[in-house]
KESEMAR-474956 format. One record per residue (C-alpha): x, y, z. Coordinates in steps of 0.5 Angstrom, whole numbers, plus 2048, in hexadecimal, padded with zeros to 3 digits. Example, Ala and Ser with C-alpha at 12.3 -4.5 7.8 and 13.67 -1.06 7.14 Angstrom:
8197F781081B7FE80E
//
This chain:
8008008008068058028098037FB8028057F780280B7FB80980D7F980880B7F280180F7F18048157F48098167EE8058147E980581A7E580781E7DF80D8227DE80A8297DE81082C7DA81082B7D380A8277D380F8217D380B81A7D680D8177DC80F8107D88148147D48188167DA81D8117DD81E8117E48258107E78288107EE82A8177F08318157F18318127EA82E8187E683281B7E08328227E28378207E883C81D7E383E8247E08458257E284682B7E68498327E58508317E78528387E484F83C7EA85283E7F08518397F585383D7FB84E8427FA84883D7FB84B83C80284984380484284180583E83B80683C8387FF8368347FD8348337F682E82F7F78268317F982082E7FA8198317F981682D7FF8128287FA8158247F481A8297F18218297F282682F7EF82D82E7EE8318347EB8378317E683D8367E78408337E183A8347DC83783A7E08308387E082B8357E582982E7E582282C7E78208257E981A8227EA81B81D7F08178177F38188157FA81780D7FC81780A7F58178047F48198037FB81880780182080980182180B7FA8218127F78208137F08218197EB81E81A7E482281A7DE82381E7DA8238247DF82082B7DD8268317DC8248387DE82983D7DB8298447DD82884A7D882E84E7DB83584D7DB83784B7E383D84F7E483E84B7EB8408437ED83A8417F083B83E7F783483D7FA82D83C7F882783C7FB81F83C7F98198407FC81383D7FF80F83C7F981483A7F58148407F081A8437F18228417F38278457F482F8447F28348477F783B8487F684184C7F883F8527F28388517F183184F7F482C84D7EE82584B7EF8228467E981B8457E881A83E7E781483F7E28178417DC8168407D481883A7D081F83A7CC8208377C58258327C982182C7CB81F82C7D38228337D481E8397D78218407D781F8437DD81F84B7DF82584C7E48268537E882B8567EC82A8587F382D85D7F783285F7F28328667F48348647FB83885E7FB83B85D7F483E8637F28458647EF8488657F684585F7F984686280084085F80383F85780383985380483984E80A83384B80982D84B80482684780681F84780481A84A80981684480C80F84880B81084B8048128487FD81584F7FB81985180182085080282485180882C85380783185480D83785880A83E85A80D83C86180E83885F81483186081182B85B81082785D80A82185A80782085A80081985A7FC81A8567F58138597F38158607F481C8637F482285E7F28278637F48258667FA82286380081C86380381E86380A82586580D82786481482E86681783186281C83486582283686082783A86482B83A86B82D84086F82984686F82D84486A83284786482F84E86282E84D85C82A84C85C82384885682284385882684085C82184185881B83B85481983C84D81683584981582E84A81682784681682084781681C84581C81783F81C80F83F81C80F84082480C84782781084D82681684882381284981C81485081C81B84F81E82284F81B82884C81F82E84F81D83584C81F83B85082084284D81F84484D82783E84882883984D82A83284D82882D85382782685382582285882181A85882281685981F81885981881285881381385880B80D85C80880885880580A85180980584D80B80484A8127FE8458157F88498197F984581F80084682080084E81F7F984E8247FD84A82980284F8297FD85582A7F985182F8008508338028578337FB8598367FB85483B80285483E80485B83C7FF86083D7FD85D84380485D84680586184C80C86384980C86984581186784180D86183F80786583D80B86A83980F86483580886083480586783280A86782C80986082A80186182A80286782680786482180285E8207FC86281F7FF86681A8038608167FD85C8167F78608167F285A8167F485981E7F08608207EA85E81B7E485B81F7E18588197E78548177E884D81A7EC8478187E68448147E784A80F7EE84B80F7F38458107F984980F7FB85081080085480B80585980E80486080D80986580C80A86981381086B81880F86F81E81087681D81587882381887182581D86C82181E86582382386382882885E82782785982D82D85683083285383082E84D83383184B83983184483C82D84284282E83C84782A83A84D82784084D82D84484D83084884783784784483A84D84283E84983D83C84983683F84383484383E83884B83D83784A83683484883A82D84E83B82A84F84082484984482184284382084184281883A83F81883383F81B82C83B81B82683C81E82283681F81A83682281982F82581282F82881283482D81A83582D81D83A82982483782882A83C82683083882483783C82383D83981F84483B82084A83B81C84D83582084883081F84383182583C83282583983682B83283482C82D83983082583983182284083282084083A81A84583981684883381884D82E81585482E81585A82A81986082D81A86782A81E86D82C81A87382D81D87982A82087782581C87881F81D87381881E87681181887580D81787580681087780380D8767FC80887B7F98028797FD80687980480787280480D86F80781186C80281886B80681B86C80D82286D81082386D81782986D81C82986782182D86882782E86382D82A86583382E86583A82986183E82A85E84582C85784482C85584B82585484C82484F84782384884A81F84284881B84184F81884884E81184984D80E84B84680C85284981385484B81685284481185383F81185A83A81685D83E81B85D83882085883A82385383582184C83682784883A82A84283782A83B83A83083783882E83083683582D83483C82F83083D82A82B84482982884582682184C82582284E82881B85582881A85982F81B85B83081485482F81285083580F84C83981384583980E84083581283883581083283281482C82F81182682D81582382681381C82781081982181381C82181A81D82881D82282682282782381D82C82981B83182781583782B81583B82B80F84382D80F84982B80B84982480E84282280C83C82280F83A82181783382081A83282382182B82082482882482A82581F82F82482583581F82A83381D82E83A81683183881482C83381582683981282B83E80C82C83A80B82483880C82284081381F83F81881F84581E81D84182581F84382982383F82C81F83983282183583182182D83381B82983881C82483881881E83D81881883881881183D81980C84581A80C84981D80685081C80A85581880685A81680B85C81D80D85982380E85C82780985982280485282380684D82580084782A80384082980083E82E7FB83782C7FC83282980282B82880282682480782082180481A81E80681381B80480C81B80780E81480A81381680E81981480A81F81880A82581980682B81D80682E81F7FF8368217FE8398247F88418247F88458297F48468247EE83E8247ED83D81D7F083781C7F48368187FB82F8167FD82F81380582881180882781380F82480F81481E81381881A80E81C81F80C82182381382182081682781F80F82B82281083282880B83482680583882780583F8277FF84482280184A8227FB84E8237FE85481D8028538197FC85181A7F88588147F785C8107FA85680A7F685480A7F384D8047F48498007EE8477FF7F08408067F183E8067EB83A8047EE8338057E882F7FE7E582C8007DE82C8067DB82F80C7D882A80B7D182D8047D082A8067D382480B7CE8228067C98238067C282780C7BE82880E7B982380E7B28278127AC82580E7A68258117A182A81579B82881179582681278E82481278C81D80C78781E80778D82180378C81B80178581D7FF7878247F87878257F578D8287F178A82E7F87868307FC78983680278B8317FD78E82D7F979283280079483580279782F7FC79B82D7FC79E8348037A08338017A382D7FA7A782F7FE7A98358037AD8317FE7B082C7FA7B28328017B58358027B982F7FC7BB82B7F77BB82F7FA7BF8347FD7C482F7F57C482D7F37C68347F97CB8347F77CE82E7F07CF8307F17D28377F77D78337F27D982E7EC7DA8347F17DE8387F47E38327ED7E482F7EB7EA8337F27ED8327F27EC82A7EB7EF82A7ED7F582E7F37F68297EE7F58237E97FA8267EF7FF8277F17FE8207EA7FF81E7E98058227F080881F7ED8078187E780A8197EA81081C7EF8108167E98108127E68168157EC81A8157ED81980D7E581B80C7E68218117ED82380D7E98228067E38268097E882B80B7EB82B8047E482D8017E38328067EA8358057E98357FD7E28397FF7E683E8037EB83F7FE7E68407F97E28457FD7E88497FF7EA84A7F87E384C7F67E38517FD7EA8547FB7E78557F47E18597F77E685D7FC7EA85F7F67E38627F27E18657F97E88687F97E886B7F27E186E7F37E38717FA7E98747F77E58787F27E187B7F87E28827FA7E68848007E08888037DE8848097E488680D7E38868157E688B8197ED88B81C7ED8898237F088D8297F788A8287F788B8217F58928217FA8948277FF8918227FD89581C7FD89B82080489A82280689881B80389F8198078A381F80D89F81D80C8A181580A8A881780E8AB81C8158A781C8158A78158148AE8148198AF81A81E8AB81681D8AF80F81D8B68138248B48168268B280F8248B880C8288BC81182E8B981082E8BA80882D8C180A8338C180E8378BE8098358C38038378C980883E8C580983E8C480283D8CB8008428CE8058478C98038468CC7FC8478D37FE84D8D28038508CF7FD8508D67F98548D97FE85B8D87FC85E8DD80185C8D980785F8D28058628D080C85C8D280F8588CE80A85C8C880A85A8C88128538C98118538C480B8568BF80F8508C081584B8C181084D8BA80C84D8B68138468B98148448B780D8468B080E8428B081583C8B381283C8AE80C83D8A88118378AA8158338AB80F8358A480C8338A281382C8A581382B8A380C82C89C80E82789D8148228A081082289A80B82289581081C89881381989980D81A89180C81789081381189481181089080A81088A80E80B88C81380788F80E80788880A8058858117FF8898127FD88980B7FD88180C7F98818137F488680F7F38818097F387B80E7EE87E812
//
């Protein structure tokens, strides 16, 4: 039945080029012809070691992408999982070839695909390109020409090349937004649907105050990671610096990204419940900022007529607080037994931090930091992430012609906080919404025992099936690290397990006797199917593909521990025997050998003494073996009948439940399709209403409120009094300047008093320079005030239009 389900799932036609499935040859992935192409040996291999290299990507369904550095093209492979046997991984041949429509001026180091599989970025040392995977067909067979664009060329890839991209990543809640961390300590968010050269959002990171740190590594970022689908983590960006310190940016939301209604509503309710009702004024202030930000970014939260039944997801609107910038929370400190440790990382971690990974496992947010000497520092957030703003530091906002925000930039500074109060045993009222960064709970330090001469480039990946398993890719191969202790997940499940160290297993080794002969992988993927099977795929520099099947069913099993001491004196339950029929009965009755008899037995009469003795002996043997075996079978079946009936009833009930769930899923699928159709129709009606409302005259304007009237009067006073005073002072200075100019001309015509004229000219020239400097200062002040008046007037007009 399982094989039938697998074969039914892949009974499809090729959607590209109209080829039928029977025209495709399915080969093992490691034997596919695209992996036999000779590598490009003319390129410089030392440059590739400056960043992690990965030339493989997967769209999460059944398509695998491979960048061929030799032919500078992208191969798209359709794959089958578990055919013909559950351990195999097949790929269709020939593959589709995706060619860029522009010349790539950079060697590709890494590729990655977005959520819906519509676009893929190719990043190198000299360029970042985005290839849209649905293009036009070419004259060549199985070749597609794809539109390819260059991103961030005005910032990163100029002729000077002073700014390098450290990490590029797709945003998990948007298909068109890229997050880029660069060497100038700026985190930028690019929107591919609007401007490709300029970022949508810019965050200038200042982890330390200027002049307060003598360690240059404290201000050098190396990696970042977006948060997972948990509370405020989904709006967070975790940034790693080279000294091992971790900072948090929250909230960071791309304009137009989509989030679940229930998730955002949970944050909104949490801020009302634990923030506004707090006895601490600071908590009330921080929660008010969060509530105002949520209400403006997701306006549906403040509308009573909008519910989860009408809106399953929410789209983020462009918004930024007027007088506050996001704070850079950190560095995150380690806590242990309720007392905080001031050290950012222990002395056992050698070298510098090179890579970072965020892993969400049920209720636990796991942070993994990789060091250049091969150590992995594994921590868990001991508290929830919450948004923090610095009031009084307004952001820089870019508006369009309709006064809508199209871009923003802000300076994110690290706030000094009292870290001595951060303890694990404090009640929630003493920690929530106080602006403190969440502390870290140290889980383990894992040493991969890499050779000293190995490269410092490490990258980490999360297993798609078992989120507790982390793959670490280094120069020597691939290692698997499995977490067995999760503090908050085990607590919610009612487990009281002791803290267990992670288990480390080498999965793939590329060492060839010595560390100097190690060959790093050029690509890595972790694949899985819907049946729970998992594989890892590796790509060597010689374009050889390696496929390894990974076990999933026994990865998280606890070790077998002998607990005989605890079982002494305990009652053994009666139903411990789970066997239905004993093995003795299943083997049947014993084979009975007939006793030796005389050769004249057939001539003996049955009623004689010798005949009766022989028959009695045969009857006794038959009774001892077959009749007693029949009685044992009878009583055994009678004894196990209720047990068998219980098992059958349990299986029947489980079957009924499964059938009900299947029917419920089918019913929900129909409801979802109806809701989608209704949502599309409602969206069209809303667009029609919006078009009709735009043609209405703006005659029904409500009057300004008292605060707005006071604000307008203050603007009028500023425009009518202070600007007039500035203009009058400028006019007076101009008049004085003209008088001094005429006096200079009159003095120059007097040739008889040359000595006195020189002295007077020297004094007057000094006065002239002072007057010119004061005039320039006044003109600068005047221009700045005029700009401020224009900004305030535009804000006032926006309020009047909005009302």
